[in-house]
Structures are given as C-alpha cells and as structure tokens.
C-alpha positions as CSV (number, residue, x, y, z in Angstrom):
1,X,-7.0,21.9,14.3
2,X,-5.2,24.1,11.8
3,X,-7.3,27.1,12.4
4,X,-6.9,26.7,16.1
5,X,-3.1,27.1,16.2
6,X,-2.3,28.9,13.0
7,X,-3.1,32.5,14.1
8,X,-0.3,34.7,12.7
9,X,-0.7,37.5,15.2
10,X,-0.9,35.0,18.1
11,X,0.3,36.6,21.4
12,X,1.6,39.8,19.8
13,X,-0.4,41.9,22.2
14,X,1.6,40.5,25.1
15,X,4.9,40.8,23.4
16,X,4.3,44.4,22.7
17,X,3.1,45.2,26.2
18,X,5.9,43.4,27.8
19,X,8.5,45.1,25.7
20,X,7.1,48.5,26.6
21,X,7.1,47.6,30.3
22,X,10.7,46.5,30.1
23,X,11.9,49.7,28.4
24,X,9.8,52.0,30.6
25,X,10.4,50.5,34.0
26,X,13.5,48.3,33.9
27,X,15.9,50.2,31.6
28,X,17.7,47.5,29.7
29,X,20.8,49.7,29.4
30,X,21.7,48.7,33.0
31,X,21.1,52.2,34.5
32,X,18.2,52.3,36.8
33,X,15.6,54.9,35.9
34,X,15.3,56.0,39.5
35,X,19.0,56.1,40.5
36,X,19.4,59.1,42.7
37,X,22.7,60.5,41.4
38,X,22.2,64.2,40.6
39,X,24.1,63.8,37.3
40,X,21.4,61.3,36.2
41,X,18.2,62.8,37.4
42,X,17.2,66.3,36.5
43,X,14.5,68.4,37.9
44,X,12.8,70.1,35.0
45,X,10.2,72.0,37.0
46,X,8.3,72.3,40.3
47,X,6.1,75.2,41.4
48,X,7.9,75.0,44.8
49,X,10.5,73.0,46.6
50,X,11.0,72.7,50.3
51,X,13.6,70.8,52.5
52,X,12.0,69.0,55.4
53,X,13.3,67.0,58.3
54,X,11.0,64.3,59.6
55,X,12.0,61.9,62.3
56,X,15.6,63.0,61.8
57,X,15.4,62.3,58.0
58,X,16.1,64.8,55.3
59,X,13.2,65.0,52.8
60,X,13.1,67.2,49.7
61,X,9.5,68.0,48.8
62,X,8.6,69.1,45.3
63,X,5.1,70.5,44.8
64,X,3.0,71.6,41.8
65,X,3.5,70.5,38.2
66,X,6.6,68.4,39.2
67,X,8.7,67.2,36.2
68,X,11.9,65.2,36.5
69,X,14.0,63.6,33.7
70,X,16.4,60.7,33.4
71,X,17.9,60.1,30.0
72,X,14.9,59.6,27.7
73,X,12.4,59.2,30.5
74,X,10.3,62.0,32.1
75,X,8.1,61.7,35.2
76,X,5.5,64.2,36.1
77,X,3.2,64.4,39.1
78,X,1.5,66.8,41.6
79,X,4.0,66.2,44.3
80,X,7.2,64.2,44.9
81,X,9.1,63.4,48.2
82,X,12.8,62.7,47.8
83,X,14.3,61.0,50.8
84,X,17.8,62.5,50.7
85,X,20.5,59.9,51.3
86,X,18.1,57.0,51.5
87,X,18.0,56.6,47.7
88,X,14.2,56.5,47.4
89,X,11.3,58.7,46.5
90,X,7.5,58.8,46.4
91,X,5.5,60.5,43.7
92,X,1.8,61.3,44.3
93,X,-1.3,62.3,42.2
94,X,-1.5,62.4,38.5
95,X,1.7,60.4,38.1
96,X,2.9,60.0,34.5
97,X,6.0,58.3,33.1
98,X,6.8,59.3,29.5
99,X,9.3,57.4,27.3
100,X,9.3,57.7,23.5
101,X,5.8,56.8,22.4
102,X,4.8,55.2,25.7
103,X,3.0,56.8,28.7
104,X,2.4,55.1,32.1
105,X,-0.3,56.6,34.3
106,X,-0.9,56.0,38.0
107,X,-2.0,57.7,41.3
108,X,1.3,56.9,43.2
109,X,4.8,55.7,42.3
110,X,7.1,54.5,45.0
111,X,10.7,53.6,44.3
112,X,13.4,52.3,46.7
113,X,16.9,52.5,45.2
114,X,18.4,50.2,47.8
115,X,16.1,47.3,47.2
116,X,15.7,48.3,43.5
117,X,11.9,47.8,43.9
118,X,9.1,50.1,42.8
119,X,5.4,50.2,42.9
120,X,2.8,52.0,40.8
121,X,-0.7,52.2,42.3
122,X,-4.0,53.8,41.3
123,X,-7.7,53.3,40.9
124,X,-6.5,52.6,37.3
125,X,-2.8,52.1,36.4
126,X,-2.7,52.6,32.7
127,X,0.1,52.2,30.1
128,X,-0.5,53.4,26.5
129,X,1.7,53.2,23.5
130,X,0.9,53.5,19.8
131,X,-0.7,50.1,19.5
132,X,-1.2,48.8,23.0
133,X,-3.2,49.8,26.1
134,X,-2.8,48.0,29.4
135,X,-4.8,48.8,32.5
136,X,-4.3,47.3,36.0
137,X,-4.4,48.6,39.6
138,X,-1.2,47.2,41.1
139,X,2.1,47.2,39.2
140,X,5.4,46.3,40.9
141,X,8.8,46.1,39.4
142,X,12.4,45.2,40.3
143,X,15.3,46.8,38.4
144,X,18.0,44.3,39.5
145,X,16.1,41.1,38.6
146,X,14.3,43.0,35.9
147,X,10.8,41.7,36.7
148,X,7.5,43.4,36.4
149,X,4.3,42.0,37.9
150,X,0.7,43.0,38.2
151,X,-2.2,41.7,40.3
152,X,-5.7,42.6,41.0
153,X,-6.4,42.1,37.3
154,X,-5.1,43.5,34.1
155,X,-6.6,44.1,30.6
156,X,-4.4,44.6,27.6
157,X,-5.9,45.8,24.3
158,X,-4.6,46.3,20.7
159,X,-6.5,47.3,17.7
160,X,-7.6,43.7,16.9
161,X,-7.1,41.7,20.1
162,X,-7.6,41.7,23.9
163,X,-6.0,39.8,26.8
164,X,-6.9,39.7,30.5
165,X,-5.9,37.8,33.6
166,X,-6.0,38.2,37.4
167,X,-2.3,38.4,37.8
168,X,1.0,38.1,35.9
169,X,4.7,38.6,36.0
170,X,7.3,39.3,33.3
171,X,10.9,38.2,33.7
172,X,12.9,40.4,31.4
173,X,16.2,38.5,31.7
174,X,14.5,35.2,30.7
175,X,12.2,36.9,28.3
176,X,9.4,35.0,30.0
177,X,5.9,36.2,30.9
178,X,3.6,34.2,33.4
179,X,-0.1,34.9,33.7
180,X,-2.6,33.1,36.0
181,X,-6.2,33.3,37.0
182,X,-9.0,33.6,34.5
183,X,-6.6,34.0,31.6
184,X,-8.5,34.9,28.4
185,X,-7.3,36.1,24.9
186,X,-9.3,36.9,21.8
187,X,-8.5,38.1,18.3
188,X,-10.4,37.7,15.0
189,X,-9.3,34.1,14.7
190,X,-9.5,32.5,18.1
191,X,-10.7,32.8,21.7
192,X,-8.4,31.3,24.4
193,X,-9.4,30.5,28.0
194,X,-7.0,28.9,30.4
195,X,-5.9,28.8,34.0
196,X,-2.4,30.0,33.4
197,X,0.2,30.4,30.7
198,X,3.9,31.1,30.1
199,X,5.0,33.1,27.1
200,X,8.7,33.0,26.1
201,X,8.9,36.1,23.9
202,X,12.3,35.6,22.4
203,X,11.6,32.1,21.1
204,X,7.9,32.7,20.5
205,X,6.9,29.8,22.7
206,X,3.6,29.8,24.6
207,X,2.9,27.2,27.3
208,X,-0.5,26.8,29.0
209,X,-1.6,24.9,32.1
210,X,-4.9,23.8,33.6
211,X,-8.2,23.4,31.8
212,X,-7.5,25.2,28.5
213,X,-10.1,25.8,25.8
214,X,-9.5,27.3,22.4
215,X,-12.5,28.3,20.2
216,X,-13.0,29.4,16.7
217,X,-15.7,29.1,14.1
218,X,-14.8,25.6,13.0
219,X,-13.1,24.1,16.0
220,X,-13.2,23.6,19.8
221,X,-10.0,22.3,21.6
222,X,-9.7,21.2,25.2
223,X,-6.5,20.1,27.0
224,X,-5.0,20.5,30.4
225,X,-1.4,21.2,29.3
226,X,0.2,22.2,26.1
227,X,2.4,24.6,24.1
228,X,2.5,26.4,20.7
229,X,5.7,27.6,19.1
230,X,4.8,30.6,16.9
231,X,8.2,30.5,15.2
232,X,8.2,26.8,14.1
233,X,4.4,26.6,14.0
234,X,4.5,23.4,16.1
235,X,1.9,22.7,18.7
236,X,1.4,20.1,21.5
237,X,-1.7,19.4,23.6
238,X,-1.5,17.0,26.5
239,X,-3.7,15.4,29.2
240,X,-7.3,14.7,28.1
241,X,-6.6,16.4,24.7
242,X,-9.7,16.8,22.7
243,X,-10.5,18.5,19.4
244,X,-14.0,18.9,17.9
245,X,-14.2,20.2,14.3
246,X,-17.8,19.2,13.8
247,X,-17.5,16.2,11.5
248,X,-14.6,14.7,13.5
249,X,-13.7,14.4,17.1
250,X,-10.1,13.6,18.1
251,X,-8.9,12.3,21.5
252,X,-5.4,11.5,22.8
253,X,-3.1,11.6,25.8
254,X,-1.0,13.9,23.5
255,X,-1.8,15.5,20.2
256,X,1.1,17.1,18.2
257,X,0.6,19.3,15.1
258,X,3.2,20.8,12.7
259,X,1.5,23.5,10.5
260,X,4.4,23.6,8.1
261,X,4.3,19.9,7.2
262,X,0.6,19.5,7.9
263,X,1.3,16.4,10.0
264,X,-0.6,15.6,13.2
265,X,0.4,12.9,15.6
266,X,-1.8,11.4,18.4
267,X,0.1,9.5,21.1
268,X,-1.5,7.3,23.8
269,X,-5.2,6.3,23.8
270,X,-5.8,7.9,20.4
271,X,-9.2,8.0,18.9
272,X,-10.7,9.7,15.8
273,X,-14.5,9.6,15.5
274,X,-15.7,10.5,12.0
275,X,-19.4,11.1,12.3
276,X,-20.0,11.4,8.5
277,X,-18.2,8.1,7.7
278,X,-19.5,6.6,11.0
279,X,-16.1,5.1,11.8
280,X,-14.2,5.2,15.1
281,X,-10.4,4.6,14.8
282,X,-8.4,3.8,18.0
283,X,-4.6,3.4,18.4
284,X,-1.7,4.2,20.6
285,X,0.0,6.0,17.7
286,X,-1.9,7.8,15.0
287,X,-0.4,10.0,12.2
288,X,-2.3,12.2,9.8
289,X,-0.9,14.3,6.9
290,X,-3.3,17.1,6.2
291,X,-1.7,17.9,2.8
292,X,-1.8,14.3,1.4
293,X,-4.9,13.2,3.5
294,X,-3.0,10.1,4.4
295,X,-3.4,8.5,7.9
296,X,-1.6,5.7,9.6
297,X,-2.5,4.0,12.9
298,X,0.1,1.8,14.6
299,X,0.3,0.1,18.0
300,X,-2.9,-1.7,18.8
301,X,-5.1,-0.2,16.0
302,X,-8.8,-0.8,16.0
303,X,-11.5,0.4,13.6
304,X,-15.2,0.3,14.5
305,X,-17.5,0.8,11.5
306,X,-20.8,1.8,13.1
307,X,-23.9,0.7,11.1
308,X,-27.3,2.2,11.3
309,X,-29.0,-0.8,9.7
310,X,-27.0,-3.6,11.2
311,X,-24.4,-3.7,14.0
312,X,-20.9,-2.5,14.4
313,X,-18.0,-4.1,12.6
314,X,-14.8,-4.4,14.7
315,X,-11.6,-4.6,12.7
316,X,-7.9,-4.7,13.8
317,X,-4.6,-5.2,12.1
318,X,-0.9,-4.6,12.7
319,X,-1.3,-1.3,10.9
320,X,-4.3,0.6,9.6
321,X,-4.0,3.2,6.8
322,X,-6.4,5.8,5.6
323,X,-6.0,7.0,2.1
324,X,-7.9,9.8,0.3
325,X,-8.0,9.6,-3.5
326,X,-8.3,13.0,-5.2
327,X,-9.8,14.1,-8.4
328,X,-6.6,15.5,-10.0
329,X,-8.3,16.3,-13.3
330,X,-11.2,18.6,-12.4
331,X,-11.9,19.7,-8.8
332,X,-9.0,18.4,-6.6
333,X,-11.7,17.3,-4.2
334,X,-11.7,13.9,-2.5
335,X,-13.4,11.3,-4.7
336,X,-13.4,8.5,-2.2
337,X,-11.6,7.1,0.9
338,X,-9.8,3.8,1.4
339,X,-9.2,2.0,4.7
340,X,-6.3,-0.4,4.5
341,X,-5.3,-3.1,7.0
342,X,-1.8,-4.6,6.9
343,X,-0.7,-7.7,8.8
344,X,-2.8,-10.0,10.9
345,X,-6.2,-8.5,9.9
346,X,-9.2,-9.7,11.9
347,X,-12.7,-8.5,12.0
348,X,-16.0,-9.4,13.7
349,X,-19.7,-8.5,13.0
350,X,-22.6,-10.7,14.1
351,X,-23.2,-11.8,10.5
352,X,-19.6,-12.1,9.2
353,X,-16.2,-12.7,10.6
354,X,-12.8,-12.9,8.9
355,X,-9.1,-13.0,9.0
356,X,-6.4,-12.4,6.4
357,X,-3.0,-10.8,5.9
358,X,-4.1,-7.6,4.3
359,X,-7.4,-5.9,3.3
360,X,-8.7,-2.7,1.7
361,X,-12.1,-1.1,2.2
362,X,-13.3,1.1,-0.7
363,X,-15.8,3.7,0.5
364,X,-17.3,4.8,-2.8
365,X,-18.7,1.3,-3.7
366,X,-18.6,-0.2,-0.2
367,X,-16.4,-3.2,-1.1
368,X,-14.0,-4.9,1.2
369,X,-11.1,-6.7,-0.5
370,X,-9.2,-9.4,1.4
371,X,-5.8,-10.7,0.3
372,X,-3.3,-13.5,1.2
373,X,-4.9,-16.4,3.1
374,X,-8.3,-14.9,3.6
375,X,-10.8,-16.9,5.7
376,X,-14.4,-15.8,6.1
377,X,-17.3,-17.1,8.3
378,X,-20.9,-16.5,7.6
379,X,-23.2,-18.3,10.0
380,X,-22.2,-22.0,9.7
381,X,-20.2,-21.5,6.5
382,X,-16.4,-21.1,6.2
383,X,-15.2,-19.5,3.0
384,X,-11.7,-19.3,1.7
385,X,-9.9,-18.3,-1.6
386,X,-6.7,-16.7,-2.8
387,X,-8.6,-13.4,-2.8
388,X,-12.0,-12.3,-1.6
389,X,-14.1,-9.2,-2.2
390,X,-17.3,-8.5,-0.2
391,X,-19.8,-6.1,-1.5
392,X,-22.1,-4.3,1.0
393,X,-25.4,-2.8,0.1
394,X,-27.4,-0.8,2.7
395,X,-24.7,-1.8,5.1
396,X,-25.4,-5.6,4.8
397,X,-23.6,-8.2,2.8
398,X,-24.9,-8.3,-0.8
399,X,-22.4,-10.4,-2.7
400,X,-19.0,-12.1,-2.3
401,X,-16.5,-12.9,-5.0
402,X,-13.9,-15.6,-4.5
403,X,-10.9,-15.8,-6.9
404,X,-8.5,-18.7,-7.0
405,X,-8.7,-21.9,-5.0
406,X,-12.2,-21.1,-3.7
407,X,-13.5,-23.3,-1.0
408,X,-16.8,-23.3,1.1
409,X,-17.2,-25.6,4.0
410,X,-19.8,-26.3,6.7
411,X,-19.8,-28.8,9.4
412,X,-22.4,-31.6,9.2
413,X,-21.4,-33.3,12.4
414,X,-18.3,-33.8,14.6
415,X,-16.3,-35.6,11.8
416,X,-18.1,-34.8,8.5
417,X,-18.1,-31.7,6.4
418,X,-20.1,-30.4,3.5
419,X,-17.7,-29.0,0.9
420,X,-17.7,-26.9,-2.3
421,X,-14.6,-26.2,-4.3
422,X,-13.9,-24.3,-7.5
423,X,-11.6,-22.0,-9.3
424,X,-13.8,-18.9,-8.8
425,X,-17.1,-18.4,-7.0
426,X,-19.8,-15.8,-6.5
427,X,-21.9,-15.9,-3.4
428,X,-25.3,-14.1,-3.2
429,X,-26.8,-13.0,0.1
430,X,-30.3,-12.1,1.3
431,X,-30.6,-10.3,4.6
432,X,-27.0,-11.1,5.3
433,X,-27.3,-14.9,4.7
434,X,-25.9,-16.9,1.9
435,X,-28.7,-18.1,-0.4
436,X,-26.9,-19.0,-3.7
437,X,-23.4,-19.9,-4.8
438,X,-22.2,-20.0,-8.4
439,X,-19.0,-22.0,-9.1
440,X,-17.0,-21.3,-12.2
441,X,-14.3,-23.7,-13.2
442,X,-13.2,-27.1,-11.7
443,X,-16.3,-27.4,-9.5
444,X,-16.4,-30.1,-6.9
445,X,-19.1,-30.7,-4.2
446,X,-19.6,-33.0,-1.2
447,X,-22.9,-32.9,0.5
448,X,-24.5,-35.1,3.1
449,X,-28.2,-36.2,2.9
450,X,-30.5,-36.9,5.8
451,X,-33.9,-38.7,6.1
452,X,-35.9,-37.8,9.1
453,X,-32.8,-36.3,10.7
454,X,-30.7,-39.4,10.1
455,X,-27.6,-39.3,7.8
456,X,-28.3,-41.7,4.9
457,X,-25.8,-40.8,2.3
458,X,-23.2,-38.4,0.8
459,X,-23.3,-37.0,-2.7
460,X,-19.9,-36.3,-4.4
461,X,-20.1,-34.4,-7.7
462,X,-17.9,-32.6,-10.2
463,X,-18.9,-30.1,-12.9
464,X,-17.0,-27.2,-14.6
465,X,-19.9,-24.9,-13.7
466,X,-22.6,-25.3,-11.1
467,X,-25.1,-23.3,-9.0
468,X,-26.1,-24.2,-5.5
469,X,-29.2,-23.1,-3.7
470,X,-28.9,-22.6,0.1
471,X,-31.6,-22.1,2.7
472,X,-31.1,-21.9,6.4
473,X,-27.4,-22.8,5.8
474,X,-28.4,-26.0,4.1
475,X,-28.0,-27.0,0.5
476,X,-31.5,-27.3,-1.1
477,X,-30.6,-27.6,-4.7
478,X,-27.6,-28.1,-7.0
479,X,-27.7,-27.3,-10.7
480,X,-24.9,-28.7,-12.8
481,X,-24.4,-26.5,-15.8
482,X,-21.6,-28.4,-17.7
483,X,-20.6,-32.1,-17.9
484,X,-21.6,-33.3,-14.4
485,X,-20.2,-36.4,-12.8
486,X,-21.9,-37.4,-9.6
487,X,-21.9,-40.3,-7.2
488,X,-24.2,-41.0,-4.2
489,X,-22.6,-43.1,-1.5
490,X,-24.6,-44.8,1.3
491,X,-23.4,-43.4,4.6
492,X,-22.2,-46.8,5.8
493,X,-20.4,-47.6,2.6
494,X,-18.0,-44.6,2.4
495,X,-14.7,-43.8,4.0
496,X,-14.2,-40.2,5.1
497,X,-11.0,-39.8,3.2
498,X,-12.8,-40.7,0.0
499,X,-15.1,-37.7,0.4
500,X,-12.6,-35.1,1.5
501,X,-11.9,-32.7,-1.3
502,X,-8.2,-31.9,-1.8
503,X,-7.4,-28.6,-0.1
504,X,-9.9,-29.1,2.7
505,X,-9.0,-27.4,6.0
506,X,-11.2,-26.5,9.0
507,X,-10.1,-23.3,10.8
508,X,-12.6,-22.9,13.6
509,X,-9.8,-22.1,16.0
510,X,-9.1,-18.9,14.0
511,X,-12.6,-17.6,14.0
512,X,-13.3,-14.5,16.1
513,X,-16.2,-15.3,18.4
514,X,-17.1,-11.8,19.7
515,X,-15.8,-8.2,19.7
516,X,-13.6,-9.1,22.6
517,X,-11.5,-11.2,20.2
518,X,-10.8,-8.1,18.2
519,X,-10.6,-5.3,20.7
520,X,-7.0,-4.9,22.0
521,X,-6.5,-6.2,25.6
522,X,-7.1,-3.4,28.1
523,X,-8.8,-1.0,25.7
524,X,-12.1,0.4,26.9
525,X,-13.8,1.6,23.7
526,X,-15.8,4.1,25.8
527,X,-12.8,5.6,27.5
528,X,-13.4,8.9,25.8
529,X,-16.8,9.5,27.3
530,X,-15.5,11.1,30.6
531,X,-13.1,13.3,28.5
532,X,-16.0,14.4,26.3
533,X,-18.2,15.1,29.3
534,X,-15.4,17.2,30.9
535,X,-14.6,19.1,27.7
536,X,-18.3,19.9,27.1
537,X,-18.7,21.1,30.7
538,X,-15.8,23.5,30.2
539,X,-17.0,24.4,26.7
540,X,-20.1,25.9,28.3
541,X,-17.8,28.2,30.4
542,X,-16.6,30.1,27.4
543,X,-15.8,33.7,28.3
544,X,-14.3,36.7,26.5
545,X,-11.4,38.6,28.1
546,X,-12.5,41.2,30.6
547,X,-13.3,44.6,29.0
548,X,-12.5,46.6,32.2
549,X,-11.0,46.1,35.6
550,X,-14.5,46.0,37.1
551,X,-15.0,42.7,35.4
552,X,-12.1,41.3,37.4
553,X,-13.2,42.9,40.7
554,X,-13.6,39.5,42.3
555,X,-9.9,38.9,42.2
556,X,-8.5,41.7,44.5
557,X,-5.4,40.5,46.3
558,X,-3.8,41.2,49.7
559,X,-0.6,39.4,49.0
560,X,0.9,37.8,46.0
561,X,3.8,35.4,45.8
562,X,5.3,35.3,42.4
563,X,8.7,33.7,43.1
564,X,10.5,32.0,46.0
565,X,11.4,34.6,48.7
566,X,9.6,37.5,47.0
567,X,6.4,38.7,48.6
568,X,4.9,42.0,47.5
569,X,2.3,43.5,49.8
570,X,-0.1,46.3,49.0
571,X,-1.9,48.7,51.4
572,X,-5.0,47.3,53.1
573,X,-8.2,48.1,51.3
574,X,-11.7,48.4,52.8
575,X,-12.8,45.4,50.7
576,X,-12.4,41.8,51.9
577,X,-9.2,40.6,50.3
578,X,-7.7,37.2,49.7
579,X,-4.3,35.7,49.0
580,X,-3.3,34.1,45.8
581,X,-0.1,32.8,44.4
582,X,1.5,32.2,41.0
583,X,4.0,29.3,40.8
584,X,5.7,29.9,37.4
585,X,7.6,26.6,37.5
C-alpha cells in the first residue's frame, strides 16, 4: 500500500496545467484579458482593417497576420471580428494566445465581454508551456467565476507523466479541478484509472469516485471512493476497499494510511489474508504499524489458521495482536512472528478446542502458549493447568506441556470420571490423538475398569512420577515410576466423593462445539468473495491514459452540464453526438 500512495510527483501534471490555464485565460489580477477598453487592448498589427455594418451592427474586421496585446498577453490569428459597442469579438484561423512561457493554440476563439464567457475551438486545441502540453477540442472559460472546462476529451503530458479524461472543469476561486469519464493517470510509479476525481490544488487533496484502480509493480488497489492528501501523505479508501500486494490481500469498508507514521487502519468488515502464513484475520477495527510491524485487531476479532494437512483452526479473543521480532544484531530482517490473543480466548479445530484468558502463538517453532485458566479438549479428554503449551508438527498436535496444577479428565458415564492429576505433565500425540501422558510430581489417578462392558471397579493410585498409555481415549497401561500407592475398589463398594481428586471440575459447558461458537455473530467469513470478484473484473480493464484525442473519439459531446444553471453548447457536428454531465458535488 505504501508504493501505491507515496508517489512524490503525484498530480503535478494537473496542477501545472491548471495554473497555466488560470493565468492565460482568467487573469488572476482581476482585469479580463478580453476587456474592450482601448486603453487595455492594443492592435500590434493587421495587414488590413475594415469597418463594416451588418444588420445594423458596427463590426471592425482585422485581416492578415492579426496581432493584439493586453498587458502581458498577445493574441495572433488570421482574422478578427470586433463587435463595436457589444464588448465581444471572434478570432479565426491559426489562433494563438501567448503569455510568458505558455502558448494556447486553436482554430477559433470567441469571447463575450458581457457574459464574460469565452470559447476556444479547433480540430486540436493545444496548450504548451515549458513542462506541460495539453490537447483538447473544446475549451470554455468564464472570467467572472474564473472557471475553465474542457470536453470531448483532453490529454495532458509532462516529461514523465500523462493524464487523460473525457471532460473536466477547473474552479480557480476554489482551487478545485474536477475530471470525469475514463480518467487515467500514469507516471513511473503508478497507473490510476477512475470514473471521476476532484483535485484541490491549494491543499494538495485528491478525491476520487466510482470504480477506482491503482496499479504498480507490487500492488493493486480497488475502491469506489477515497482521497489522498499529498501534503500530509494521508490516504483513505472507502466502499469495497481492496489491496493486493501478492502475499497479502486486505479488505475493508474503509482503509486509512498515514505514510509519515507508517500506520494503516482498516475499519468495518476488515480482513487480512496472508497467503504465506496461511492465516486470515478478521475484525471491525484493524491497525498495522509498518515501521514496527505491529498489528492489533479489536472489535470482534477472528483468526483462521488454514492448514494444508488438517483443517482450519478458528480463534477469537477480545483483542488479537501481531508482533514481528527482528534480528537487531545482523540483518534487521524478521526472525519470526507472534500472534497474541488477549481476553476471553477461544478456539476450535476438529481435533482440539480450548479456552483461556490469554495466548501466544510462536511461528518459528509452531508452539501455542496458553495462560490463565486454560482449558483444552482433545477428543474425550479435558486438560487443564496453570499454563499450557501445545507443539504442532506438520500442522498436527505433536506434544503438550502442562505446568502447575495439571489435570486430565474424561467422562466414564453420566456421573463417573477418569482423572489424572500432577504438578506437571507432558502429553504425547499420534495423528492428533493423545497416546501417552507423563506425570511429574504429586501424581494421582482414578480410572474405572470394565469387564465385558460392565463397570466392575475403580483404581485409585498415587505416585510421584508415572506414565500412562492411552489408546482410543482409554487408559491401557499405567507405569508407576516412584513409590506407588494404589487401591482397587469394587464398583459397588465405593462412594463417588471418595474417588474424586481434589481440584476436579468438569467444564463441558465451556467447550466450543463447532466453528459457529467461535465466529462472531453475523460475520460471513466469505463476505470478501464478491469484492474480490469485482476487483478482479475491474483489474482486467486496466488502461493507460489516451495518447491522443483520437483515442477518446467515442466521447464527443453535444452539451455538457458542469454546474447548476450553466450549460455550454458547441456547434453541431456531423457525427452522432450525445449528452453527458459532470456533477462535481
């Protein structure tokens, strides 16, 4: 996303072109270029001059190498008709307007001093200054409201960038430029395609509307509304916002980016898909600091760890944090990533479920650490301890370590429970199932025995160290390694309270039963698919700015409405013409 919005030259091409238009046509000094006072307009030359009267109107006709001057502006043409007393004139053929380093070319120039409106027409209307060239066919201006607009297409070039659109208008007083219809911009850093945009030249703010696409070598961005402030380097992308940088895909109702701080914020239906880590992170508020590589997800966060070997692990918490640990000694590269869950952590996978107050997942060694009241379930077993770590290998459970007040429980029937307790435990797994449990310190066990399916007794034992063999979630062997004390009770001779180990608790009501118990209410984890489809459809419509007006020939216009009450009509052409409108607000 940085490369998309960090272009330092940005919309310079437009700012330069608009500044030239303002100086050349609108005269920011307050005097109109085409005011008809003799003391302001001087005739430099004409091969001939003749006074005419047509329909009772006095016309002064200048013919041949006509040149007139107003302050620092000179106009030349083949002929000029000055409507005496009506405060208007028409210039024809080889019309040129010179001011400082800028020249405007056209076939005709019409100016009405009463309405303060002028028109420049030509097969090609061209404006050239030292760094910018603009070509169009229809250029209109108003000196009172200080507006300039073009239609029928325009192409603006500088030495390293190009811009084109079907129509546009510049409001000099507001320092605001509006462009619409096949808007395209390219420079060495980016290619921009959009339906329409606004550019506030004084505050360096660019707003865009409609299906907007921004391309560069590393990124593709799609959104349907947004803005970029070139002064503050802050950007916003709204409505189906989508960014694809290859390894990651970002979605959100709104995406905000501050280049100076390196902070990105995704608001509303946020999603980051990391294809290398195979993790999807959802949330209503996601924050990422590019400089520190720290991420935080609040408001209904959800992480999906997608496994190739097993199935997806669904995890949620009050907050999810992503932390990158750097090699600060040698390369400053990322050594590993950590995913941290804080508050009401819950997760589900078909072979393991769990809850706790906080957790940390360490990517380099694939270990999940659970803290403060952790409870785990694996098949029929419930496992608890002060702290738990789960080691994954080939994306399946390989080993678990339980530290402090470790307890493993499974239900024998509706009222009886097999129990293992110890200070610390290590559980070993095969194909995701618990097959051996080593107890170290203060070991206690309670296991029920059956004969031909009938309960016949219960074995209660104690040993400082012991190992338990498990198959199909049933105890098949117990090896007492130190000072065992064991008692076998007939099933009809034992009271339940006598075979309940201190600290026993059964938490089946807390166990997540399916992904639906983890996924926030109302969240469709596939909500992004229509956005991706739309963004990819528009991605294929990538186009460079037009290189000539012929490339925009399909957008000829009979009438253009650029503002309320203002309709500018051009002469009828032989081609079939159509009406279009810009609505700047």
